[in-house]
TIFI-958128 format. One record per residue (C-alpha): residue number from 1; x, y, z. Coordinates in Angstrom, 1 decimal, decimal comma, m for minus. Layout:
nr: NUM; u: X; v: Y; w: Z
...
***
This chain:
nr: 1; u: m40,8; v: m54,8; w: 106,7
nr: 2; u: m43,1; v: m52,8; w: 108,8
nr: 3; u: m45,9; v: m55,4; w: 107,3
nr: 4; u: m44,3; v: m58,2; w: 108,7
nr: 5; u: m43,8; v: m56,9; w: 112,3
nr: 6; u: m46,6; v: m56,2; w: 112,5
nr: 7; u: m48,4; v: m59,8; w: 110,8
nr: 8; u: m45,8; v: m61,6; w: 113,2
nr: 9; u: m47,2; v: m59,1; w: 116,4
nr: 10; u: m50,6; v: m59,5; w: 115,5
nr: 11; u: m49,9; v: m63,6; w: 115,5
nr: 12; u: m48,0; v: m63,4; w: 118,6
nr: 13; u: m50,3; v: m61,6; w: 120,3
nr: 14; u: m52,8; v: m63,8; w: 118,9
nr: 15; u: m51,0; v: m66,9; w: 120,3
nr: 16; u: m50,0; v: m65,2; w: 123,4
nr: 17; u: m53,6; v: m64,9; w: 124,3
nr: 18; u: m55,0; v: m68,3; w: 123,4
nr: 19; u: m52,4; v: m69,7; w: 126,0
nr: 20; u: m52,4; v: m67,5; w: 128,8
nr: 21; u: m56,1; v: m67,0; w: 128,8
nr: 22; u: m58,7; v: m69,7; w: 129,2
nr: 23; u: m62,0; v: m67,6; w: 128,3
nr: 24; u: m60,4; v: m66,1; w: 124,8
nr: 25; u: m59,2; v: m70,0; w: 124,3
nr: 26; u: m63,1; v: m71,0; w: 125,2
nr: 27; u: m64,4; v: m68,6; w: 122,3
nr: 28; u: m61,8; v: m69,4; w: 120,1
nr: 29; u: m62,7; v: m73,0; w: 120,0
nr: 30; u: m66,4; v: m72,3; w: 120,3
nr: 31; u: m66,4; v: m70,0; w: 117,6
nr: 32; u: m63,8; v: m72,7; w: 115,6
nr: 33; u: m66,9; v: m75,6; w: 116,4
nr: 34; u: m69,5; v: m73,4; w: 115,0
nr: 35; u: m67,6; v: m72,1; w: 112,1
nr: 36; u: m67,1; v: m75,9; w: 111,1
nr: 37; u: m70,3; v: m76,9; w: 111,6
nr: 38; u: m71,7; v: m75,7; w: 108,2
nr: 39; u: m74,3; v: m74,4; w: 109,9
nr: 40; u: m76,0; v: m71,6; w: 108,8
nr: 41; u: m78,2; v: m71,2; w: 111,6
nr: 42; u: m76,2; v: m72,4; w: 114,0
nr: 43; u: m73,8; v: m69,6; w: 113,3
nr: 44; u: m76,8; v: m67,0; w: 113,7
nr: 45; u: m77,3; v: m68,9; w: 117,3
nr: 46; u: m74,1; v: m67,8; w: 117,6
nr: 47; u: m74,1; v: m64,5; w: 117,1
nr: 48; u: m76,9; v: m63,5; w: 118,7
nr: 49; u: m75,5; v: m64,8; w: 121,8
nr: 50; u: m72,9; v: m62,1; w: 122,2
nr: 51; u: m75,9; v: m59,3; w: 122,7
nr: 52; u: m75,1; v: m55,9; w: 121,2
nr: 53; u: m71,6; v: m57,2; w: 120,3
nr: 54; u: m73,0; v: m59,5; w: 117,7
nr: 55; u: m71,9; v: m57,0; w: 115,0
nr: 56; u: m68,3; v: m57,2; w: 116,1
nr: 57; u: m68,3; v: m61,1; w: 117,0
nr: 58; u: m69,7; v: m61,6; w: 113,2
nr: 59; u: m67,0; v: m59,3; w: 111,5
nr: 60; u: m64,1; v: m61,9; w: 113,8
nr: 61; u: m66,0; v: m64,9; w: 112,9
nr: 62; u: m65,5; v: m63,7; w: 109,0
nr: 63; u: m62,3; v: m62,7; w: 109,3
nr: 64; u: m61,3; v: m65,8; w: 110,9
nr: 65; u: m62,8; v: m67,6; w: 108,2
nr: 66; u: m60,6; v: m65,8; w: 105,7
nr: 67; u: m57,2; v: m66,3; w: 107,1
nr: 68; u: m57,5; v: m69,9; w: 109,6
nr: 69; u: m60,9; v: m71,4; w: 108,2
nr: 70; u: m61,6; v: m73,3; w: 105,2
nr: 71; u: m65,6; v: m72,9; w: 105,1
nr: 72; u: m67,2; v: m70,3; w: 102,3
nr: 73; u: m68,3; v: m67,2; w: 103,6
nr: 74; u: m71,5; v: m67,9; w: 102,7
nr: 75; u: m72,1; v: m69,5; w: 106,0
nr: 76; u: m71,3; v: m66,3; w: 107,6
nr: 77; u: m73,9; v: m64,3; w: 105,3
nr: 78; u: m76,5; v: m66,4; w: 105,4
nr: 79; u: m76,7; v: m65,8; w: 109,9
nr: 80; u: m76,0; v: m62,2; w: 109,3
nr: 81; u: m78,9; v: m61,5; w: 106,9
nr: 82; u: m81,5; v: m64,2; w: 109,4
nr: 83; u: m80,1; v: m62,4; w: 112,9
nr: 84; u: m79,8; v: m58,7; w: 111,5
nr: 85; u: m81,9; v: m58,4; w: 108,3
nr: 86; u: m81,7; v: m57,9; w: 105,0
nr: 87; u: m80,0; v: m54,3; w: 104,9
nr: 88; u: m78,0; v: m54,5; w: 108,7
nr: 89; u: m77,0; v: m58,1; w: 107,7
nr: 90; u: m75,7; v: m57,2; w: 103,9
nr: 91; u: m73,7; v: m54,0; w: 105,0
nr: 92; u: m72,1; v: m55,8; w: 107,7
nr: 93; u: m71,2; v: m58,9; w: 105,8
nr: 94; u: m69,8; v: m56,3; w: 103,0
nr: 95; u: m67,9; v: m54,9; w: 106,2
nr: 96; u: m66,7; v: m57,6; w: 106,9
nr: 97; u: m65,6; v: m58,3; w: 103,5
nr: 98; u: m63,3; v: m56,1; w: 103,1
nr: 99; u: m62,0; v: m56,4; w: 106,6
nr: 100; u: m61,3; v: m60,3; w: 105,3
nr: 101; u: m59,9; v: m59,1; w: 101,7
nr: 102; u: m57,4; v: m56,1; w: 103,6
nr: 103; u: m55,9; v: m59,0; w: 106,3
nr: 104; u: m55,8; v: m61,8; w: 103,3
nr: 105; u: m53,5; v: m58,7; w: 101,0
nr: 106; u: m51,9; v: m57,8; w: 104,0
nr: 107; u: m50,8; v: m61,0; w: 105,0
nr: 108; u: m49,8; v: m61,7; w: 101,1
nr: 109; u: m47,8; v: m58,6; w: 100,8
nr: 110; u: m46,1; v: m59,0; w: 104,4
nr: 111; u: m45,4; v: m63,0; w: 104,1
nr: 112; u: m44,1; v: m63,4; w: 100,0
nr: 113; u: m45,6; v: m66,6; w: 98,0
nr: 114; u: m44,4; v: m69,4; w: 99,7
nr: 115; u: m46,2; v: m68,7; w: 103,2
nr: 116; u: m49,1; v: m67,7; w: 101,2
nr: 117; u: m49,1; v: m70,9; w: 98,9
nr: 118; u: m49,3; v: m73,1; w: 102,1
nr: 119; u: m52,2; v: m70,7; w: 103,3
nr: 120; u: m54,2; v: m71,8; w: 99,7
nr: 121; u: m53,4; v: m73,5; w: 96,9
nr: 122; u: m50,7; v: m73,2; w: 93,8
nr: 123; u: m52,7; v: m73,5; w: 91,0
nr: 124; u: m55,1; v: m71,1; w: 92,5
nr: 125; u: m52,6; v: m68,9; w: 93,0
nr: 126; u: m51,2; v: m69,0; w: 89,6
nr: 127; u: m54,1; v: m69,1; w: 87,5
nr: 128; u: m55,0; v: m65,6; w: 89,2
nr: 129; u: m51,6; v: m64,4; w: 88,6
nr: 130; u: m52,1; v: m65,3; w: 84,9
nr: 131; u: m55,8; v: m63,0; w: 84,9
nr: 132; u: m54,0; v: m60,2; w: 87,0
nr: 133; u: m51,2; v: m60,1; w: 84,5
nr: 134; u: m53,9; v: m59,7; w: 82,1
nr: 135; u: m56,3; v: m56,9; w: 83,6
nr: 136; u: m54,7; v: m55,4; w: 87,1
nr: 137; u: m57,1; v: m54,2; w: 89,1
nr: 138; u: m59,8; v: m54,2; w: 87,3
nr: 139; u: m59,4; v: m57,9; w: 87,0
nr: 140; u: m60,2; v: m58,1; w: 90,9
nr: 141; u: m63,6; v: m56,1; w: 90,6
nr: 142; u: m64,8; v: m58,6; w: 87,4
nr: 143; u: m63,5; v: m61,5; w: 89,8
nr: 144; u: m65,2; v: m60,3; w: 92,6
nr: 145; u: m68,2; v: m60,0; w: 90,4
nr: 146; u: m68,7; v: m63,9; w: 90,0
nr: 147; u: m70,2; v: m65,9; w: 93,2
nr: 148; u: m67,7; v: m69,6; w: 94,0
nr: 149; u: m64,9; v: m67,4; w: 93,3
nr: 150; u: m62,6; v: m68,1; w: 96,3
nr: 151; u: m62,8; v: m64,9; w: 97,5
nr: 152; u: m59,3; v: m65,5; w: 100,2
nr: 153; u: m57,6; v: m66,7; w: 96,8
nr: 154; u: m58,1; v: m63,7; w: 94,9
nr: 155; u: m57,2; v: m61,5; w: 97,9
nr: 156; u: m53,9; v: m63,7; w: 98,7
nr: 157; u: m52,7; v: m63,2; w: 95,1
nr: 158; u: m53,3; v: m59,7; w: 95,1
nr: 159; u: m51,4; v: m58,5; w: 97,5
nr: 160; u: m48,1; v: m60,5; w: 95,4
nr: 161; u: m48,3; v: m58,6; w: 92,8
nr: 162; u: m47,7; v: m55,4; w: 92,2
nr: 163; u: m51,4; v: m54,0; w: 92,8
nr: 164; u: m51,7; v: m50,6; w: 95,2
nr: 165; u: m54,1; v: m50,9; w: 98,1
nr: 166; u: m56,4; v: m48,4; w: 97,4
nr: 167; u: m57,2; v: m49,5; w: 93,9
nr: 168; u: m57,8; v: m53,0; w: 94,9
nr: 169; u: m59,0; v: m52,0; w: 98,4
nr: 170; u: m62,0; v: m50,1; w: 95,5
nr: 171; u: m62,4; v: m53,4; w: 93,6
nr: 172; u: m63,1; v: m55,4; w: 95,9
nr: 173; u: m66,1; v: m53,6; w: 97,7
nr: 174; u: m67,2; v: m52,3; w: 94,8
nr: 175; u: m67,2; v: m55,9; w: 93,0
nr: 176; u: m68,4; v: m57,6; w: 96,6
nr: 177; u: m71,3; v: m55,1; w: 97,0
nr: 178; u: m73,5; v: m56,3; w: 94,2
nr: 179; u: m74,1; v: m60,0; w: 95,2
nr: 180; u: m73,4; v: m58,9; w: 99,0
nr: 181; u: m76,8; v: m57,5; w: 99,0
nr: 182; u: m78,5; v: m59,8; w: 96,5
nr: 183; u: m77,7; v: m62,9; w: 98,4
nr: 184; u: m78,9; v: m60,9; w: 101,8
nr: 185; u: m81,9; v: m60,2; w: 100,2
nr: 186; u: m82,7; v: m63,7; w: 98,8
nr: 187; u: m80,9; v: m66,0; w: 102,1
nr: 188; u: m83,6; v: m64,0; w: 104,1
nr: 189; u: m86,7; v: m64,5; w: 101,5
nr: 190; u: m85,3; v: m67,6; w: 99,7
nr: 191; u: m82,8; v: m69,6; w: 101,9
nr: 192; u: m83,1; v: m72,8; w: 99,5
nr: 193; u: m82,9; v: m70,7; w: 96,2
nr: 194; u: m80,0; v: m68,9; w: 97,9
nr: 195; u: m78,2; v: m71,8; w: 98,3
nr: 196; u: m79,4; v: m73,3; w: 94,7
nr: 197; u: m77,5; v: m70,5; w: 93,0
nr: 198; u: m74,2; v: m70,8; w: 95,4
nr: 199; u: m74,3; v: m74,2; w: 94,6
nr: 200; u: m74,8; v: m73,8; w: 90,4
nr: 201; u: m72,3; v: m71,0; w: 90,5
nr: 202; u: m69,4; v: m73,2; w: 92,0
nr: 203; u: m70,5; v: m76,0; w: 89,6
nr: 204; u: m69,9; v: m73,6; w: 87,3
nr: 205; u: m66,8; v: m73,0; w: 88,3
nr: 206; u: m65,7; v: m76,7; w: 88,2
nr: 207; u: m66,7; v: m77,0; w: 84,8
nr: 208; u: m64,8; v: m73,5; w: 83,4
nr: 209; u: m61,6; v: m75,3; w: 85,7
nr: 210; u: m62,1; v: m78,8; w: 84,9
nr: 211; u: m62,2; v: m77,4; w: 81,2
nr: 212; u: m58,8; v: m75,1; w: 81,5
nr: 213; u: m56,8; v: m77,3; w: 83,1
nr: 214; u: m57,5; v: m80,2; w: 80,1
nr: 215; u: m56,5; v: m77,7; w: 77,4
nr: 216; u: m53,6; v: m77,3; w: 79,8
nr: 217; u: m52,7; v: m80,7; w: 79,8
nr: 218; u: m53,5; v: m81,6; w: 75,9
nr: 219; u: m51,0; v: m78,2; w: 75,4
nr: 220; u: m48,3; v: m79,9; w: 77,7
nr: 221; u: m48,8; v: m83,3; w: 75,9
nr: 222; u: m48,8; v: m81,9; w: 72,6
nr: 223; u: m45,1; v: m80,1; w: 73,4
nr: 224; u: m44,1; v: m83,3; w: 74,8
nr: 225; u: m45,0; v: m85,3; w: 71,1
nr: 226; u: m43,3; v: m82,1; w: 69,3
nr: 227; u: m40,1; v: m82,3; w: 71,7
nr: 228; u: m39,5; v: m86,2; w: 71,0
nr: 229; u: m40,2; v: m85,7; w: 67,2
nr: 230; u: m37,9; v: m83,3; w: 66,7
nr: 231; u: m35,1; v: m83,5; w: 69,3
nr: 232; u: m33,4; v: m80,3; w: 69,5
nr: 233; u: m30,5; v: m79,9; w: 66,9
nr: 234; u: m27,6; v: m79,4; w: 69,7
nr: 235; u: m28,2; v: m83,7; w: 70,2
nr: 236; u: m28,7; v: m84,3; w: 66,7
nr: 237; u: m25,2; v: m82,5; w: 66,0
nr: 238; u: m23,8; v: m84,5; w: 68,8
nr: 239; u: m25,5; v: m87,8; w: 68,1
nr: 240; u: m23,4; v: m87,4; w: 64,2
nr: 241; u: m20,1; v: m86,4; w: 66,1
***
């Protein structure tokens, strides 16, 4: 109940600020346009416009990306690496990802499954649910290691399970850190290769999911054929009567 009150209170505060404060509304719109552009360099220019407050702006973008904007986190990570350098950019991206994960986890735990399905997708949540049922908290760590796996869906799904907050937080930070520092270095030194690897990871995930869907479809089709050929005993008995 307390978590729900916090989430609703924050949502109400942001909504009121958006409606009543012209400056806040203008910044929200500007940030949304920059995120929607899908241009990492443009996001970097946007961050630099905040001067010493640029790290705070970066954290805000990553939080907004996780909760409301359907754009890849790699765009902000790209901007962070170019704007703040490899080490500090990666550290900032890691902090932003952990903050975003905590927000998604808290929202899911406060609101429940139906609103979370509206924010993500039922298929994605079902797939992650089955994974967590088998692996628990170590499954979060493993999924965080794989580039291309939806960061936000994992966080939302974890909030719907019985996984504790501390194991979730530790598994998230430990799983995200290696690829965060690797991509920060790659983006800074060889950005084209970074995008190639990221695209390849998405392609691999797509192939795996397609195979899983095909197996599920075949299994359901076989089950339907079996039911058609072997009707339930009760139905057969009813026919005999």
